[in-house]
C-alpha positions in Angstrom: 0.0 0.0 0.0 3.0 2.3 0.3 5.6 3.7 -2.0 8.6 1.5 -3.0 12.0 3.1 -3.9 15.1 1.6 -5.4 18.3 2.8 -3.7 21.5 2.6 -5.8 24.3 1.9 -3.2 27.1 2.8 -5.6 26.1 6.4 -6.2 23.4 6.9 -3.6 20.7 7.7 -6.1 17.1 6.9 -5.3 14.3 6.3 -7.8 10.6 5.6 -7.5 9.8 1.9 -8.3 6.1 1.7 -7.2 3.6 4.4 -6.3 0.1 3.1 -5.3 -2.0 6.1 -6.3 -5.6 6.5 -5.3 -6.6 5.2 -8.8 -4.5 2.1 -8.3 -6.1 1.5 -4.9 -9.5 1.7 -6.4 -8.6 -1.0 -9.0 -7.3 -3.4 -6.4 -9.0 -6.7 -6.1 -11.2 -7.0 -3.0 -10.1 -9.6 -0.4 -12.8 -11.8 1.0 -12.0 -13.6 4.3 -13.9 -15.5 6.8 -14.9 -13.5 9.8 -12.4 -14.1 12.7 -15.1 -15.3 15.1 -16.2 -17.9 12.5 -12.8 -19.3 11.9 -11.7 -22.7 13.3 -8.7 -23.0 15.7 -6.3 -24.1 12.9 -7.1 -21.4 10.4 -4.0 -19.2 9.9 -5.4 -15.8 11.1 -6.7 -17.3 14.4 -3.7 -19.7 14.8 -1.1 -17.0 14.4 -3.0 -14.1 16.0 -0.5 -13.7 18.9 2.5 -13.7 16.6 0.8 -11.2 14.4 -0.1 -8.9 17.3 3.5 -9.0 18.5 4.8 -8.1 15.1 2.3 -5.2 14.7 3.5 -3.9 18.1 7.2 -4.2 17.0 7.9 -6.7 19.7 10.2 -9.1 17.9 11.1 -11.1 21.1 7.4 -11.7 21.9 6.7 -12.7 18.3 9.6 -15.2 18.4 8.3 -16.7 21.6 4.8 -17.2 20.3 6.1 -18.7 17.1 8.1 -21.2 19.1 5.0 -22.2 21.2 3.1 -22.9 18.0 5.9 -25.0 16.4 6.4 -26.9 19.6 2.7 -27.8 19.8 2.9 -29.1 16.2 6.0 -31.2 17.0 4.3 -32.7 20.0 1.2 -33.5 18.0 3.3 -35.2 15.3 5.1 -37.2 18.0 1.9 -38.4 19.7 0.4 -39.5 16.3 3.6 -41.4 15.6 3.6 -43.2 19.0 -0.1 -44.0 18.6 0.2 -45.1 15.0 -2.3 -42.5 13.9 -2.1 -41.5 10.3 -2.4 -37.8 9.5 -4.9 -37.4 6.7 -4.9 -33.8 5.2 -8.3 -32.6 3.9 -7.0 -30.5 1.0 -3.6 -31.9 0.0 -2.2 -35.2 -1.1 1.4 -36.4 -1.0 3.3 -37.5 -4.1 5.7 -40.2 -2.9 7.7 -40.0 -6.2 8.6 -36.3 -5.9 8.1 -36.1 -2.1 5.9 -33.0 -2.8 2.4 -32.0 -1.6 -0.3 -31.1 -4.1 -3.6 -29.4 -3.7 -6.3 -32.1 -4.2 -8.7 -29.9 -6.1 -6.3 -28.1 -8.5 -7.8 -27.2 -11.9 -5.1 -27.0 -14.5 -7.2 -26.8 -17.6 -7.0 -23.7 -19.7 -9.5 -20.9 -18.9 -12.5 -21.1 -21.3 -13.8 -17.5 -21.8 -16.9 -18.9 -23.6 -18.0 -21.1 -20.7 -16.1 -20.1 -17.5 -17.5 -17.1 -15.5 -15.5 -16.9 -12.3 -13.4 -19.0 -9.9 -14.1 -18.9 -6.2 -13.1 -20.7 -3.0 -15.6 -22.4 -0.6 -14.5 -24.4 2.4 -11.0 -24.5 1.1 -12.1 -26.0 -2.3 -11.5 -24.0 -5.4 -14.5 -24.1 -7.8 -15.2 -22.7 -11.2 -18.6 -21.1 -12.0 -19.5 -22.1 -15.6 -22.3 -20.9 -17.9 -23.4 -24.5 -18.5 -22.5 -26.0 -15.1 -22.7 -23.4 -12.4 -22.1 -26.0 -9.7 -20.6 -29.5 -9.4 -24.1 -30.7 -8.7 -25.4 -29.5 -12.1 -22.5 -31.3 -13.8 -23.3 -34.5 -11.9 -27.0 -34.1 -12.9 -26.1 -33.9 -16.6 -23.8 -36.9 -16.3 -26.5 -38.9 -14.5 -29.1 -38.0 -17.1 -26.9 -39.2 -19.9 -25.9 -42.4 -18.1 -29.6 -43.2 -17.5 -30.4 -42.7 -21.2 -27.5 -44.9 -22.2 -28.6 -47.6 -19.8 -32.1 -47.4 -21.1 -30.9 -47.6 -24.7 -28.8 -50.7 -23.8 -31.7 -52.5 -22.2 -33.9 -51.7 -25.2 -31.3 -53.1 -27.5 -30.8 -56.2 -25.4 -34.6 -56.9 -25.3 -34.9 -56.4 -29.0 -32.0 -58.8 -29.6 -33.6 -61.4 -27.4 -36.9 -61.1 -29.2 -35.2 -61.3 -32.5 -33.4 -64.5 -31.5 -36.6 -66.1 -30.3 -39.0 -64.9 -33.0 -37.0 -65.4 -36.1 -36.1 -68.7 -37.7 -32.4 -69.4 -37.7 -32.1 -69.6 -41.5 -33.7 -66.2 -42.0 -32.0 -64.3 -39.2 -29.3 -62.8 -41.3 -31.6 -61.6 -44.1 -34.4 -60.2 -42.0 -34.3 -56.4 -41.4 -35.0 -55.3 -37.8 -36.1 -51.9 -36.5 -34.2 -52.4 -33.3 -31.0 -50.6 -32.5 -27.8 -52.5 -32.5 -25.6 -52.7 -29.4 -22.6 -51.4 -31.3 -24.2 -48.0 -31.6 -24.4 -47.7 -27.8 -20.8 -48.8 -27.4 -19.6 -46.0 -29.7 -21.2 -43.3 -27.6 -19.0 -41.1 -25.5 -20.0 -38.5 -23.0 -17.8 -35.9 -24.6 -18.9 -36.0 -28.2 -22.6 -35.0 -27.7 -23.7 -38.2 -29.4 -26.5 -38.6 -26.9 -28.5 -36.3 -29.3 -30.0 -39.5 -30.6 -31.8 -40.1 -27.3 -35.5 -39.4 -27.4 -36.0 -37.8 -24.0 -33.2 -35.8 -22.5 -34.5 -33.8 -19.5 -35.4 -30.1 -20.2 -32.3 -28.8 -18.4 -29.9 -31.0 -20.3 -31.7 -30.3 -23.6 -31.3 -26.6 -23.0 -27.6 -27.1 -22.2 -27.2 -29.1 -25.4 -28.7 -26.2 -27.4 -26.2 -23.8 -25.8 -23.3 -26.1 -26.6 -24.4 -26.4 -30.2 -24.5 -22.6 -30.5 -21.0 -22.3 -29.0 -19.7 -25.0 -31.2 -21.0 -23.4 -34.4 -19.5 -20.0 -33.3 -16.1 -21.6 -32.7 -16.2 -23.3 -36.1 -16.9 -19.9 -37.7 -14.0 -18.3 -35.9 -11.7 -21.1 -36.9 -12.7 -20.8 -40.6 -12.1 -17.0 -40.4 -8.7 -17.6 -38.8 -7.8 -20.1 -41.6 -8.8 -17.5 -44.2 -6.6 -14.9 -42.5 -3.6 -17.3 -42.6 -4.1 -18.0 -46.2 
């Protein structure tokens, strides 16, 4: 929040490196934190409150003492778990034994999609992305469930049709007789990603609406790609 200067030791010159003007302060991102009284004992602000207070008062000795108390409690806790054979299971991180590094469980490394992604936010320590066609994980799960139900129904229909075909048709005509039933191969070729569930008769209204949105986006992207190819040519 304050000015930062660069001091050149060789000649004693000083120049301005950073000046947070009032305009810069207005553009600063707002920080959203959990209220102190709502924080649990192990959240950083509450856990380190005595160290922070000592630093703000300029009491380096007190800050060092409070820091030592915290670290000693952590060491004692680790020692007790080791003696009792209790395994420590982090809620938000996983350990990679190969690299001996800790990784955030819910990291999202996919590229940002400006056509679908609206905002990224944190809730209960979990980073989530608000999407135009899946504003919450529950909506994504709903769409997946709907598709899976349709595939399962399609498979059962194909199986019943195959069973009827085998029992009703004479063996010497089975290869020459046309059937109105779907073949199981068409179901096996379906993938959740390709949008091939367009052939299903009764997607729910919500998923049908999302499919229409996806089709519009897909056609827009194809148009942009064609324009880009024309420009390259």
